[in-house]
PyMOL commands that place a pseudoatom at each C-alpha (Angstrom):
pseudoatom trace, name=CA, resn=UNK, resi=1, chain=A, elem=C, hetatm=0, pos=[20.450, -14.034, 12.211]
pseudoatom trace, name=CA, resn=UNK, resi=2, chain=A, elem=C, hetatm=0, pos=[16.952, -15.258, 12.931]
pseudoatom trace, name=CA, resn=UNK, resi=3, chain=A, elem=C, hetatm=0, pos=[15.532, -18.051, 10.799]
pseudoatom trace, name=CA, resn=UNK, resi=4, chain=A, elem=C, hetatm=0, pos=[11.865, -18.665, 9.999]
pseudoatom trace, name=CA, resn=UNK, resi=5, chain=A, elem=C, hetatm=0, pos=[10.545, -21.950, 8.616]
pseudoatom trace, name=CA, resn=UNK, resi=6, chain=A, elem=C, hetatm=0, pos=[7.726, -21.696, 6.064]
pseudoatom trace, name=CA, resn=UNK, resi=7, chain=A, elem=C, hetatm=0, pos=[5.599, -24.216, 4.195]
pseudoatom trace, name=CA, resn=UNK, resi=8, chain=A, elem=C, hetatm=0, pos=[5.148, -24.030, 0.438]
pseudoatom trace, name=CA, resn=UNK, resi=9, chain=A, elem=C, hetatm=0, pos=[2.945, -25.972, -1.876]
pseudoatom trace, name=CA, resn=UNK, resi=10, chain=A, elem=C, hetatm=0, pos=[4.969, -28.132, -4.260]
pseudoatom trace, name=CA, resn=UNK, resi=11, chain=A, elem=C, hetatm=0, pos=[4.380, -25.931, -7.326]
pseudoatom trace, name=CA, resn=UNK, resi=12, chain=A, elem=C, hetatm=0, pos=[5.533, -22.825, -5.428]
pseudoatom trace, name=CA, resn=UNK, resi=13, chain=A, elem=C, hetatm=0, pos=[8.643, -24.656, -4.206]
pseudoatom trace, name=CA, resn=UNK, resi=14, chain=A, elem=C, hetatm=0, pos=[9.502, -25.776, -7.752]
pseudoatom trace, name=CA, resn=UNK, resi=15, chain=A, elem=C, hetatm=0, pos=[9.050, -22.240, -9.054]
pseudoatom trace, name=CA, resn=UNK, resi=16, chain=A, elem=C, hetatm=0, pos=[11.302, -20.865, -6.325]
pseudoatom trace, name=CA, resn=UNK, resi=17, chain=A, elem=C, hetatm=0, pos=[13.877, -23.580, -6.995]
pseudoatom trace, name=CA, resn=UNK, resi=18, chain=A, elem=C, hetatm=0, pos=[13.922, -22.746, -10.741]
pseudoatom trace, name=CA, resn=UNK, resi=19, chain=A, elem=C, hetatm=0, pos=[14.504, -19.077, -9.904]
pseudoatom trace, name=CA, resn=UNK, resi=20, chain=A, elem=C, hetatm=0, pos=[17.772, -19.844, -8.088]
pseudoatom trace, name=CA, resn=UNK, resi=21, chain=A, elem=C, hetatm=0, pos=[20.987, -18.752, -9.778]
pseudoatom trace, name=CA, resn=UNK, resi=22, chain=A, elem=C, hetatm=0, pos=[23.844, -21.156, -9.168]
pseudoatom trace, name=CA, resn=UNK, resi=23, chain=A, elem=C, hetatm=0, pos=[24.370, -21.691, -5.447]
pseudoatom trace, name=CA, resn=UNK, resi=24, chain=A, elem=C, hetatm=0, pos=[22.084, -18.807, -4.494]
pseudoatom trace, name=CA, resn=UNK, resi=25, chain=A, elem=C, hetatm=0, pos=[20.024, -19.377, -1.349]
pseudoatom trace, name=CA, resn=UNK, resi=26, chain=A, elem=C, hetatm=0, pos=[16.236, -19.364, -1.290]
pseudoatom trace, name=CA, resn=UNK, resi=27, chain=A, elem=C, hetatm=0, pos=[16.457, -16.237, 0.898]
pseudoatom trace, name=CA, resn=UNK, resi=28, chain=A, elem=C, hetatm=0, pos=[18.461, -14.468, -1.824]
pseudoatom trace, name=CA, resn=UNK, resi=29, chain=A, elem=C, hetatm=0, pos=[15.868, -15.469, -4.440]
pseudoatom trace, name=CA, resn=UNK, resi=30, chain=A, elem=C, hetatm=0, pos=[13.060, -14.043, -2.312]
pseudoatom trace, name=CA, resn=UNK, resi=31, chain=A, elem=C, hetatm=0, pos=[15.024, -10.831, -1.665]
pseudoatom trace, name=CA, resn=UNK, resi=32, chain=A, elem=C, hetatm=0, pos=[15.572, -10.474, -5.405]
pseudoatom trace, name=CA, resn=UNK, resi=33, chain=A, elem=C, hetatm=0, pos=[11.902, -11.083, -6.213]
pseudoatom trace, name=CA, resn=UNK, resi=34, chain=A, elem=C, hetatm=0, pos=[9.601, -8.183, -7.054]
pseudoatom trace, name=CA, resn=UNK, resi=35, chain=A, elem=C, hetatm=0, pos=[6.192, -8.182, -5.399]
pseudoatom trace, name=CA, resn=UNK, resi=36, chain=A, elem=C, hetatm=0, pos=[3.537, -5.668, -6.426]
pseudoatom trace, name=CA, resn=UNK, resi=37, chain=A, elem=C, hetatm=0, pos=[2.707, -3.524, -3.433]
pseudoatom trace, name=CA, resn=UNK, resi=38, chain=A, elem=C, hetatm=0, pos=[-0.865, -2.356, -3.094]
pseudoatom trace, name=CA, resn=UNK, resi=39, chain=A, elem=C, hetatm=0, pos=[-1.450, 1.266, -4.001]
pseudoatom trace, name=CA, resn=UNK, resi=40, chain=A, elem=C, hetatm=0, pos=[-1.485, 3.389, -0.860]
pseudoatom trace, name=CA, resn=UNK, resi=41, chain=A, elem=C, hetatm=0, pos=[-2.667, 6.777, -2.085]
pseudoatom trace, name=CA, resn=UNK, resi=42, chain=A, elem=C, hetatm=0, pos=[-5.550, 8.441, -0.305]
pseudoatom trace, name=CA, resn=UNK, resi=43, chain=A, elem=C, hetatm=0, pos=[-7.921, 7.802, -3.202]
pseudoatom trace, name=CA, resn=UNK, resi=44, chain=A, elem=C, hetatm=0, pos=[-6.953, 4.110, -3.322]
pseudoatom trace, name=CA, resn=UNK, resi=45, chain=A, elem=C, hetatm=0, pos=[-7.556, 3.774, 0.412]
pseudoatom trace, name=CA, resn=UNK, resi=46, chain=A, elem=C, hetatm=0, pos=[-10.942, 5.502, 0.078]
pseudoatom trace, name=CA, resn=UNK, resi=47, chain=A, elem=C, hetatm=0, pos=[-11.899, 3.231, -2.830]
pseudoatom trace, name=CA, resn=UNK, resi=48, chain=A, elem=C, hetatm=0, pos=[-10.925, 0.114, -0.890]
pseudoatom trace, name=CA, resn=UNK, resi=49, chain=A, elem=C, hetatm=0, pos=[-12.808, 1.341, 2.176]
pseudoatom trace, name=CA, resn=UNK, resi=50, chain=A, elem=C, hetatm=0, pos=[-15.890, 2.056, 0.048]
pseudoatom trace, name=CA, resn=UNK, resi=51, chain=A, elem=C, hetatm=0, pos=[-15.695, -1.456, -1.422]
pseudoatom trace, name=CA, resn=UNK, resi=52, chain=A, elem=C, hetatm=0, pos=[-15.491, -2.915, 2.083]
pseudoatom trace, name=CA, resn=UNK, resi=53, chain=A, elem=C, hetatm=0, pos=[-18.497, -0.829, 3.109]
pseudoatom trace, name=CA, resn=UNK, resi=54, chain=A, elem=C, hetatm=0, pos=[-20.472, -2.055, 0.091]
pseudoatom trace, name=CA, resn=UNK, resi=55, chain=A, elem=C, hetatm=0, pos=[-19.611, -5.617, 1.124]
pseudoatom trace, name=CA, resn=UNK, resi=56, chain=A, elem=C, hetatm=0, pos=[-20.793, -4.738, 4.658]
pseudoatom trace, name=CA, resn=UNK, resi=57, chain=A, elem=C, hetatm=0, pos=[-17.271, -5.285, 5.989]
pseudoatom trace, name=CA, resn=UNK, resi=58, chain=A, elem=C, hetatm=0, pos=[-16.014, -1.745, 6.438]
pseudoatom trace, name=CA, resn=UNK, resi=59, chain=A, elem=C, hetatm=0, pos=[-16.634, 1.720, 7.778]
pseudoatom trace, name=CA, resn=UNK, resi=60, chain=A, elem=C, hetatm=0, pos=[-20.170, 3.080, 8.084]
pseudoatom trace, name=CA, resn=UNK, resi=61, chain=A, elem=C, hetatm=0, pos=[-21.569, 5.415, 5.416]
pseudoatom trace, name=CA, resn=UNK, resi=62, chain=A, elem=C, hetatm=0, pos=[-21.283, 8.374, 7.822]
pseudoatom trace, name=CA, resn=UNK, resi=63, chain=A, elem=C, hetatm=0, pos=[-17.503, 7.862, 8.000]
pseudoatom trace, name=CA, resn=UNK, resi=64, chain=A, elem=C, hetatm=0, pos=[-17.176, 7.484, 4.220]
pseudoatom trace, name=CA, resn=UNK, resi=65, chain=A, elem=C, hetatm=0, pos=[-19.178, 10.713, 3.787]
pseudoatom trace, name=CA, resn=UNK, resi=66, chain=A, elem=C, hetatm=0, pos=[-16.898, 12.541, 6.209]
pseudoatom trace, name=CA, resn=UNK, resi=67, chain=A, elem=C, hetatm=0, pos=[-13.812, 11.403, 4.290]
pseudoatom trace, name=CA, resn=UNK, resi=68, chain=A, elem=C, hetatm=0, pos=[-15.367, 12.436, 0.973]
pseudoatom trace, name=CA, resn=UNK, resi=69, chain=A, elem=C, hetatm=0, pos=[-16.157, 15.929, 2.352]
pseudoatom trace, name=CA, resn=UNK, resi=70, chain=A, elem=C, hetatm=0, pos=[-12.658, 16.268, 3.832]
pseudoatom trace, name=CA, resn=UNK, resi=71, chain=A, elem=C, hetatm=0, pos=[-11.105, 15.309, 0.498]
pseudoatom trace, name=CA, resn=UNK, resi=72, chain=A, elem=C, hetatm=0, pos=[-13.288, 17.851, -1.360]
pseudoatom trace, name=CA, resn=UNK, resi=73, chain=A, elem=C, hetatm=0, pos=[-12.407, 20.614, 1.122]
pseudoatom trace, name=CA, resn=UNK, resi=74, chain=A, elem=C, hetatm=0, pos=[-8.712, 19.807, 0.794]
pseudoatom trace, name=CA, resn=UNK, resi=75, chain=A, elem=C, hetatm=0, pos=[-8.958, 20.124, -2.996]
pseudoatom trace, name=CA, resn=UNK, resi=76, chain=A, elem=C, hetatm=0, pos=[-10.553, 23.580, -2.625]
pseudoatom trace, name=CA, resn=UNK, resi=77, chain=A, elem=C, hetatm=0, pos=[-7.866, 25.034, -0.339]
pseudoatom trace, name=CA, resn=UNK, resi=78, chain=A, elem=C, hetatm=0, pos=[-4.118, 25.455, -0.865]
pseudoatom trace, name=CA, resn=UNK, resi=79, chain=A, elem=C, hetatm=0, pos=[-1.796, 23.151, 1.064]
pseudoatom trace, name=CA, resn=UNK, resi=80, chain=A, elem=C, hetatm=0, pos=[0.778, 25.844, 1.785]
pseudoatom trace, name=CA, resn=UNK, resi=81, chain=A, elem=C, hetatm=0, pos=[-0.072, 29.041, 3.618]
pseudoatom trace, name=CA, resn=UNK, resi=82, chain=A, elem=C, hetatm=0, pos=[1.219, 32.354, 2.289]
pseudoatom trace, name=CA, resn=UNK, resi=83, chain=A, elem=C, hetatm=0, pos=[4.551, 33.350, 3.821]
pseudoatom trace, name=CA, resn=UNK, resi=84, chain=A, elem=C, hetatm=0, pos=[6.426, 36.620, 4.251]
pseudoatom trace, name=CA, resn=UNK, resi=85, chain=A, elem=C, hetatm=0, pos=[9.818, 34.920, 4.521]
pseudoatom trace, name=CA, resn=UNK, resi=86, chain=A, elem=C, hetatm=0, pos=[10.858, 35.519, 0.934]
pseudoatom trace, name=CA, resn=UNK, resi=87, chain=A, elem=C, hetatm=0, pos=[9.168, 38.867, 0.496]
pseudoatom trace, name=CA, resn=UNK, resi=88, chain=A, elem=C, hetatm=0, pos=[9.242, 42.370, 1.917]
pseudoatom trace, name=CA, resn=UNK, resi=89, chain=A, elem=C, hetatm=0, pos=[9.829, 43.011, 5.619]
for i in range(1, 89): cmd.bond("trace and resi %d" % i, "trace and resi %d" % (i + 1))
show_as sticks, trace
zoom trace
């Protein structure tokens, strides 16, 4: 098993220490912890990209426009093509 050493500020260490149950290891406490994952839907990614663009840190407006058009086109067309598999032969 590989081991990684990390540095914690004192308040974070104390909080982690208080979260231990009995002789539980710090690794077990971290594995048990729940961390909020960032939303990864297409609309969330577009919103984050737009915010980066506004802050002059992201994709150019042309790219954002392309993504917006692609999303609009996708909404206008069905995702699944008609199929004859379940119907008449």
